N, C-alpha and C positions, 0 to 999 in steps of 0.2 A: 295501551301497548299492543302493537300488531303481533299476529301469530308468528311471523318470521323472526322478529326480535326476541320473542319469548323462547322460541326453539333454540336460537343462538345462545341466549343466556344459560339455558339448561345444559347445553353442550359444554360451555365454558365451565360451568359448575362441576360437571362430571369429570372433566379433565383435571380441574383443581383438586377434587377429592381423591382421584387416583394418584396424582403426584404427591399429595399429603401422605396417603397410606404408604406409598413406596419409600418416601424419605424416612418416615417413622420406622418402617421395617428395617431399613438399612442401618439407622442409628442404633437400633436395639441389637444389631449383629445377630440376627436370627439364623443366618446361614452357618451351619455347623461345619467346622473345618474337618477335613479328612486327611489321612496320611497320603503321602506321595505314592503313586503306583510302584515306585522303585523300592519302597519300604515294606517289610524288612528285607535286607539282603539275605538270600536263602541258599544254603548248600543242600542239594538233594542227592538222593541215591542215583548212581549213574545208570544209564541205559546199558543194555548188553553190549551194544556197539562201542559206547564210550569206555566201558570197563575193559573190553577186549583191547582197546588201544592203549590204555594205561598199563594193562598187564604185559603187553608186548614191551613197553618201555622198561617196566620193572624187571622182567625176566632177562632183559639184555644186560643188566648190571648185577642181578642178584646171584649170590653164591651160597645162600643158606636155605636149605630145604624147608625149614620150619617157619619161614617168613612168607607172607602173602599179602594181598590187598583185600580189604573188606568192601562192602557194597558201595561205599563212598569213594573208593579208590585210595583209601588211607592204609598205611602200613599196619599189619596185624600179625601176631604170633610171638615167637620167642627166639632167643639166640643161645646156643650151648656155651656154657662157661665152666671153668674148673674152679670149684669152691671147696676142694678137699682140704686146703689149708686155711679156709676162712675167707672173709671179705676184707679187702684192704683198699686204700685210696687209689692205688695205681690201677687195679683191676676194674674198679668202678669207672674211673675216668676213661680208660682205654675203650671199654665197651660202649659207653654212652657216646663218646666222641666218634667212634666208628659208625654208629647208627646215624648220628646227625650229619656227618660228612658224606656218607654214602647214600643214605635214604632220605635226606632232608626234604626233598621235593615231595615225597610220598607221605610226609607228616604235615606239610603245609608251611615248612620253614624255608623261606627264600634264602638264596645264597648271600644276599646283601646283609642278612642279619648277623651281627657280630656277637658271638657267644663266648663266654668264659666258663667252662664247665665247673671249675673250682668255686666260683662265686654265684653263678646263675642257677646251678642245680642245688636244690634244698631238700630238707627232710623235716617232717614235723615230729617233735618229741612228745612224750606223754605230758599233757598239760597244755597242749596247743601252741607250743613255741616252735617257730621255724628257725633252723640253722642251716648254714651253707654246707656244701660237701666238704669244704676245707675244715670246718669245725666238727663235722659229724663224728669222727672216730674218737673224739674226746667223750662223747655221750652215747656211743653206740649201744651200750647195754640197756639203754632206756628207750630205744626206738626200734621199729621194725625196718628191714632193709628195703623200704619203698622210697625211691628218689624221685623228685618232682622237678620238671623243667617248666616253669610258668611263663605264659605269654602275658606280660604286664600291660601292654598297650597296643593300640592299633589306630593310626590316623588321629593322634592326639586325644584319644579316649582311653581311659583305664579299662582293662578287661577283668571280668569277674568269672572265676571258676573255669579258666582255660589253661590246660596243662597237658604235658606228656609225662606219663609215669613209667618208671623202670623198676620192676620188682625182681630182686635177686633171690631165687629159691634155692636154698642149700639142700633140700630134700631130693631134688631131681637135677641139680646143677644146670640151671638155665636162667636167663634174664628175660622176663616177660615184658611186653611193651603194650601200653594202653594210651588212648587219648590222641589229641591232635592240636595243631595251631590253625589260625585263620588268616589268610593273606589279604583278603578283600572284604570291604564293608561299604554300605551306603550310609552316610551321616546326614540326617535330616537338616534342612536349613534353619528350622526353628521348632520349638516344642509346641504341641497343641495343648498338652496338660502342663500347666506351670507348677512351681513349687508348692503353692497353696493347695492346689487340687491334689497334687501327689501326696501331701501330708494327710489331707482329709480322707483320701482313698485308702491310705495305709492304716489309719486309725480304724476305719470301718471294717477293713479286711481282718485286722487282728481281733477286733471285738467279736466278729462273726466266726472266725476260724481258730483262734488261739486264745481262748478265754483264760487259760492258765497263766498267761503273762500280764493280764490286766489286774488292776487299773494301770493305764499308761501314764507315765510322768512326762509331761511336755515342757517342763521348766528349762531343760537344756537344749531344746530344739532350736536350731538356727537355720531357718529356711533359705536365707540368702547364701548359705555355705553348702547347700546340697550339691553333690557332684553328679555329673552325667557319666555313666559307665556303660560298657557293652556286655551283654549277657547272651550266651548261646542257648536258646530255648529249643529243646528237642521235641518235635511233634511228628509222630508216626515215622514216615520215611524221609524226613527233612530236618534241617537245623536252621533256625532263624536267628540272625544276630540282631538282638533288640537293643535300642538305646533306652536307658532307664535313668530315672532319678534314684539315687541311693539315699534312702530315708532311714536314719539310725536313731533308735530310742535308747540313748546311752544308759539311763538309769534302769531300764528294763532288760538291757543287754540283748536286744533283738534288732533286726533290720529287715527292710523290705526293698525290693527293686520294683519301681513303678514305671511302666512304659511311658515315655514322654509323648508318644503319638496316640496310643489307644487307651491309656489309663489302666491297663491290666497290671495286676500284681503278678510278676513272672517268677519271683523268688522270695523265699522267706528263710531267715537264719536266726536261730536262737543261740547266741554266743554262750549263754550260761550252761547249756548242755554239752558244750565242747570241752569244758574244763573238768 
């Protein structure tokens, strides 16, 4: 065999080996998927210029000196109320309705959102039971005057731990306002961490951080029924809306939220300690 033919065969062999290695690498899916640059959707602290613009809009409609905007441009403070004769349904409805109708934009509530104060505002009784405002005064002696307006969903995703709170203080005759809603979010096209991975991540996280609820009972786990929810993760001067798998261990009365993109456990709840 001539030297030229030998060199040509060696070159063919090199190309063949490189192609084989490339095909094998692709078939093993060694390229790790990463979240989209748009994820997670983030709400940050406003710059001074941005906050000044929002304050100008706010001051143009505001008539209550004890209200202002926080660093995110969200309503903060309290409203004077007369509670000398106690708390009643009319007083609660009127004050919450006024805040929503007048300052909704500064809470994150779009005008297109259709709210019914009687049914959409709730309160948690002792024992962890939520009742509507319409039902509250039947059980008022068993609850504190903290009313919750929950954001239940956004873009076809259930929301976790998102609410505006209205606390009626009878000691200083005012209604304090806390919390916010979220009008925008980025929903990933697909999950990077599937239900199997989410379950394994949850198990490992609980074993390492919450040994008091172990051993975990996995007999009632239905991975195909895991729901995707949105959770606002507070990080320093920003809030990230994370899409998560809701992993519930029914027999242990605990749940975790596992980020569908990064695999982080962003939330843990022990139902047993709420009762």
